[in-house]
C-alpha positions as semicolon CSV with decimal commas, in nm:
position;residue;x (nm);y (nm);z (nm)
1;M;-4,314;-3,901;-4,066
2;S;-4,516;-3,961;-3,751
3;P;-4,658;-3,666;-3,550
4;A;-4,434;-3,759;-3,252
5;S;-4,114;-3,746;-3,458
6;S;-4,225;-3,417;-3,615
7;I;-4,285;-3,263;-3,269
8;A;-3,945;-3,393;-3,146
9;G;-3,767;-3,247;-3,449
10;T;-3,935;-2,909;-3,397
11;A;-3,834;-2,905;-3,028
12;A;-3,475;-2,989;-3,115
13;A;-3,466;-2,707;-3,367
14;I;-3,595;-2,463;-3,109
15;D;-3,356;-2,573;-2,831
16;S;-3,041;-2,578;-3,048
17;P;-2,885;-2,227;-3,066
18;S;-2,806;-2,085;-3,405
19;P;-2,436;-2,039;-3,486
20;D;-2,505;-1,669;-3,546
21;A;-2,706;-1,618;-3,228
22;A;-2,566;-1,405;-2,946
23;P;-2,430;-1,603;-2,650
24;P;-2,646;-1,616;-2,336
25;P;-2,564;-1,360;-2,067
26;L;-2,303;-1,468;-1,815
27;A;-2,391;-1,527;-1,452
28;P;-2,289;-1,253;-1,209
29;Y;-1,924;-1,279;-1,103
30;A;-1,881;-1,461;-0,775
31;S;-1,580;-1,423;-0,547
32;P;-1,337;-1,718;-0,576
33;L;-1,342;-1,736;-0,195
34;A;-1,720;-1,778;-0,174
35;A;-1,709;-2,158;-0,201
36;L;-1,405;-2,205;0,026
37;P;-1,423;-2,265;0,401
38;A;-1,344;-1,977;0,634
39;L;-0,996;-2,026;0,778
40;A;-0,959;-1,693;0,960
41;P;-1,168;-1,550;1,245
42;P;-1,332;-1,209;1,204
43;P;-1,102;-0,906;1,249
44;P;-1,070;-0,819;1,620
45;A;-1,195;-0,491;1,755
46;P;-0,937;-0,210;1,787
47;G;-0,712;-0,278;2,084
48;R;-0,808;-0,646;2,105
49;K;-0,628;-0,961;1,988
50;T;-0,731;-1,280;1,816
51;A;-0,542;-1,594;1,720
52;F;-0,577;-1,898;1,497
53;G;-0,364;-2,206;1,451
54;P;-0,070;-2,252;1,213
55;L;-0,154;-2,314;0,849
56;P;0,048;-2,470;0,566
57;A;0,188;-2,260;0,283
58;G;-0,093;-2,149;0,055
59;A;-0,361;-2,188;0,321
60;D;-0,208;-1,901;0,517
61;A;-0,250;-1,673;0,215
62;L;-0,614;-1,783;0,184
63;A;-0,680;-1,713;0,553
64;L;-0,514;-1,372;0,533
65;A;-0,707;-1,286;0,217
66;Q;-1,033;-1,372;0,395
67;L;-0,928;-1,161;0,694
68;A;-0,834;-0,867;0,469
69;L;-1,164;-0,884;0,281
70;A;-1,354;-0,874;0,609
71;A;-1,143;-0,579;0,726
72;K;-1,199;-0,399;0,395
73;R;-1,575;-0,410;0,452
74;E;-1,507;-0,223;0,778
75;N;-1,280;0,029;0,601
76;R;-0,971;-0,100;0,784
77;V;-0,619;-0,165;0,653
78;V;-0,443;-0,492;0,745
79;A;-0,068;-0,493;0,812
80;I;0,091;-0,837;0,783
81;V;0,435;-0,888;0,944
82;C;0,614;-1,173;0,769
83;A;0,919;-1,378;0,865
84;D;1,141;-1,244;0,585
85;A;1,144;-1,074;0,246
86;L;1,073;-1,402;0,062
87;A;0,754;-1,448;0,264
88;V;0,652;-1,092;0,175
89;Q;0,687;-1,167;-0,195
90;R;0,509;-1,503;-0,171
91;L;0,215;-1,373;0,029
92;G;0,183;-1,070;-0,197
93;D;0,147;-1,292;-0,505
94;E;-0,084;-1,547;-0,339
95;I;-0,317;-1,297;-0,167
96;A;-0,358;-1,113;-0,499
97;W;-0,449;-1,447;-0,662
98;F;-0,706;-1,541;-0,398
99;A;-0,860;-1,192;-0,378
100;P;-0,788;-0,979;-0,687
101;T;-1,001;-0,694;-0,551
102;L;-0,758;-0,633;-0,263
103;A;-0,499;-0,357;-0,313
104;V;-0,174;-0,504;-0,177
105;A;0,122;-0,276;-0,095
106;P;0,455;-0,446;-0,019
107;F;0,678;-0,241;0,212
108;P;1,036;-0,345;0,131
109;D;1,334;-0,345;0,361
110;W;1,624;-0,103;0,314
111;E;1,847;-0,409;0,259
112;T;2,131;-0,238;0,446
113;L;2,283;-0,297;0,788
114;P;2,250;-0,030;1,059
115;Y;2,610;0,094;1,024
116;D;2,669;0,051;0,650
117;H;2,835;0,346;0,480
118;F;2,598;0,339;0,183
119;S;2,231;0,424;0,150
120;P;1,948;0,200;0,029
121;H;1,879;0,184;-0,344
122;Q;1,654;0,462;-0,470
123;D;1,403;0,211;-0,609
124;L;1,353;0,065;-0,260
125;V;1,309;0,409;-0,104
126;S;1,064;0,497;-0,383
127;T;0,854;0,185;-0,316
128;R;0,856;0,250;0,059
129;L;0,743;0,610;0,021
130;S;0,470;0,506;-0,221
131;A;0,344;0,245;0,028
132;L;0,345;0,497;0,314
133;Y;0,153;0,748;0,103
134;R;-0,105;0,486;0,001
135;V;-0,155;0,384;0,364
136;S;-0,199;0,745;0,476
137;R;-0,459;0,798;0,201
138;R;-0,633;0,462;0,260
139;Q;-0,552;0,362;-0,098
140;C;-0,449;0,007;-0,008
141;D;-0,609;-0,279;0,182
142;V;-0,306;-0,489;0,279
143;V;0,048;-0,386;0,376
144;L;0,316;-0,658;0,376
145;L;0,649;-0,617;0,552
146;A;0,919;-0,836;0,702
147;A;0,974;-0,856;1,078
148;Q;1,318;-0,698;1,042
149;T;1,165;-0,405;0,853
150;A;0,905;-0,353;1,124
151;L;1,179;-0,291;1,384
152;Y;1,283;0,042;1,231
153;R;1,113;0,368;1,310
154;L;0,910;0,539;1,039
155;S;0,849;0,904;0,967
156;P;0,518;1,037;1,102
157;P;0,223;1,079;0,861
158;S;0,257;1,457;0,895
159;Y;0,600;1,439;0,725
160;L;0,458;1,300;0,401
161;A;0,146;1,515;0,418
162;A;0,347;1,836;0,448
163;R;0,599;1,749;0,175
164;T;0,377;1,596;-0,093
165;F;0,250;1,825;-0,366
166;F;0,105;1,807;-0,717
167;L;0,188;1,980;-1,045
168;T;-0,109;2,015;-1,281
169;T;-0,139;2,101;-1,648
170;G;-0,234;2,466;-1,696
171;E;-0,105;2,599;-1,365
172;T;0,155;2,874;-1,332
173;L;0,497;2,751;-1,227
174;D;0,793;2,936;-1,074
175;V;1,088;2,732;-1,203
176;E;1,340;2,868;-0,953
177;A;1,104;2,804;-0,660
178;L;1,044;2,451;-0,788
179;R;1,418;2,392;-0,819
180;A;1,472;2,503;-0,460
181;Q;1,178;2,296;-0,335
182;L;1,303;1,982;-0,510
183;A;1,654;2,030;-0,374
184;L;1,515;2,069;-0,021
185;A;1,306;1,752;-0,070
186;G;1,623;1,559;-0,156
187;Y;1,595;1,542;-0,536
188;A;1,921;1,546;-0,732
189;H;1,969;1,787;-1,024
190;V;2,117;1,585;-1,313
191;T;2,172;1,630;-1,685
192;Q;1,958;1,325;-1,777
193;V;1,689;1,172;-1,558
194;V;1,721;0,793;-1,524
195;S;1,612;0,694;-1,170
196;P;1,365;0,803;-0,900
197;G;1,462;1,113;-0,706
198;E;1,615;1,302;-1,001
199;F;1,514;1,611;-1,198
200;S;1,652;1,813;-1,487
201;V;1,577;2,166;-1,610
202;R;1,656;2,250;-1,973
203;G;1,502;2,581;-2,069
204;G;1,128;2,527;-2,108
205;L;1,152;2,150;-2,043
206;I;1,155;1,998;-1,695
207;D;1,213;1,626;-1,648
208;L;1,105;1,472;-1,317
209;F;1,125;1,119;-1,179
210;P;0,907;1,138;-0,867
211;M;0,953;0,891;-0,585
212;G;0,680;0,627;-0,592
213;S;0,629;0,662;-0,968
214;A;0,687;0,390;-1,225
215;L;0,780;0,635;-1,501
216;P;0,939;0,980;-1,520
217;Y;0,752;1,287;-1,647
218;R;0,839;1,565;-1,888
219;M;0,677;1,905;-1,844
220;D;0,670;2,146;-2,137
221;L;0,637;2,510;-2,030
222;F;0,482;2,792;-2,229
223;G;0,621;3,094;-2,051
224;D;0,536;3,036;-1,683
225;E;0,251;2,795;-1,756
226;I;0,269;2,415;-1,765
227;E;0,144;2,344;-2,117
228;T;0,175;1,964;-2,123
229;I;0,289;1,681;-1,895
230;K;0,390;1,352;-2,055
231;T;0,557;1,034;-1,936
232;F;0,874;0,926;-2,112
233;D;1,093;0,619;-2,144
234;V;1,418;0,624;-1,946
235;D;1,621;0,435;-2,207
236;S;1,507;0,610;-2,526
237;Q;1,407;0,941;-2,358
238;R;1,101;0,948;-2,588
239;T;0,765;1,067;-2,459
240;L;0,491;0,805;-2,417
241;Y;0,149;0,947;-2,322
242;P;0,008;1,265;-2,167
243;V;-0,115;1,292;-1,809
244;R;-0,306;1,561;-1,624
245;D;-0,091;1,598;-1,312
246;V;0,218;1,469;-1,131
247;R;0,242;1,368;-0,766
248;L;0,573;1,456;-0,602
249;L;0,673;1,273;-0,285
250;P;0,985;1,367;-0,088
251;A;1,303;1,192;-0,199
252;R;1,391;1,082;0,155
253;E;1,207;0,929;0,449
254;F;1,340;1,198;0,682
255;P;1,363;1,578;0,666
256;L;1,687;1,767;0,618
257;D;1,563;2,123;0,665
258;D;1,697;2,372;0,920
259;A;1,481;2,244;1,207
260;A;1,579;1,881;1,139
261;R;1,950;1,964;1,123
262;A;1,931;2,159;1,449
263;R;1,757;1,865;1,618
264;F;2,021;1,627;1,479
265;R;2,308;1,839;1,618
266;T;2,144;1,856;1,960
267;R;2,085;1,482;1,982
268;F;2,434;1,404;1,847
269;R;2,599;1,608;2,125
270;E;2,376;1,440;2,385
271;V;2,461;1,085;2,277
272;F;2,822;1,097;2,158
273;E;3,124;1,226;2,347
274;G;3,410;1,434;2,208
275;D;3,428;1,725;1,967
276;P;3,146;1,682;1,708
277;S;3,309;1,932;1,471
278;K;3,573;1,667;1,397
279;V;3,315;1,408;1,288
280;A;3,249;1,399;0,912
281;L;2,889;1,284;0,959
282;Y;2,814;1,576;1,192
283;K;2,966;1,828;0,953
284;D;2,788;1,688;0,647
285;V;2,443;1,692;0,803
286;S;2,505;2,038;0,947
287;N;2,577;2,161;0,593
288;G;2,266;1,996;0,452
289;V;2,449;1,705;0,288
290;A;2,307;1,353;0,327
291;P;2,609;1,119;0,338
292;G;2,593;0,752;0,245
293;G;2,431;0,544;0,517
294;I;2,256;0,841;0,682
295;E;1,943;0,629;0,718
C-alpha cells in the first residue's frame, strides 16, 4: 500500500463516527419565524394606531404572530378581534403553530341571542372566566375573540380579583363557610359533580369543579384541615393525581349579592314601566335566583 493511500485511509477512519459514539450537540433552537419576512409593522404606542394591507389566509396568522411576539417583548397583551367564531379557531391554531412560545387564550361567545330564555353552556362560561383571569394576571400573550363577542360588556377586573380565592393543602377549612361562599359565587350543590360550577359535600370529602379548570378536584379533610387535594375523572369518579392547591373562580360573570340585586332593582324600575313585582325576572333576581337567560 502506498503512503498516500495509507494516509487517506487513516483520515477516513478518523472522520467517520463510530456507531457507538454520542451524537454531536444540536445547534441552538432558532425561532421558525426568524427566516421569514416581516409582514406586520411594530406594535403602535399606547393610544396610537397602525395599519397594514390585507393578507391571504395563513399569512394573516404569520403577521399576527410576529406582531404578538414583538408585543410580548414589551410585556403587552394583544387582543385580536376576528370576523366570527371560525376565524377565532383558525387563528388560534395557526398562531400557535407559527409561534409555539405564545400563550393564546380564545375568548368564546355565549352562543345565545340577547333575549333567549336559556343561559350559555357552563363550559363556555368557564372558558371565558379563565381567559379573563389570565388576562388580568398577564398569563397570556394573545386574546382571540369574535366581533360579535366584543360588543358585549364585560365585568370589571375588580370583580374577578375580589371573588377568586385558593384552597391549599394543609390549611384549616370551615366547611359551612365554604358552602355559603360557593353558593354566593353561583356554584350549584349537587350529589355528583360532573360539570364546571358544581360542588358536593359528603362528610369529610368535598368535590369541586372550579370554573376555568379542565378537571374537578376532591378534597379529603382530616378534621378541619385539608389533608389532600386530588383531581378525579368525571366519568369514573376515580382520583387521578394530587395537587397542592385549587383556584376557585366565580361561577358567573356578574355578581348576585345584595348590592348587585339592589342595583338591578333600581335600574329595572328606571327602564321598564309598570309594576315590577308582577315580572318573574324581577322577582327571581330579587330573591337571589339567576333565571335562564339572565346574561
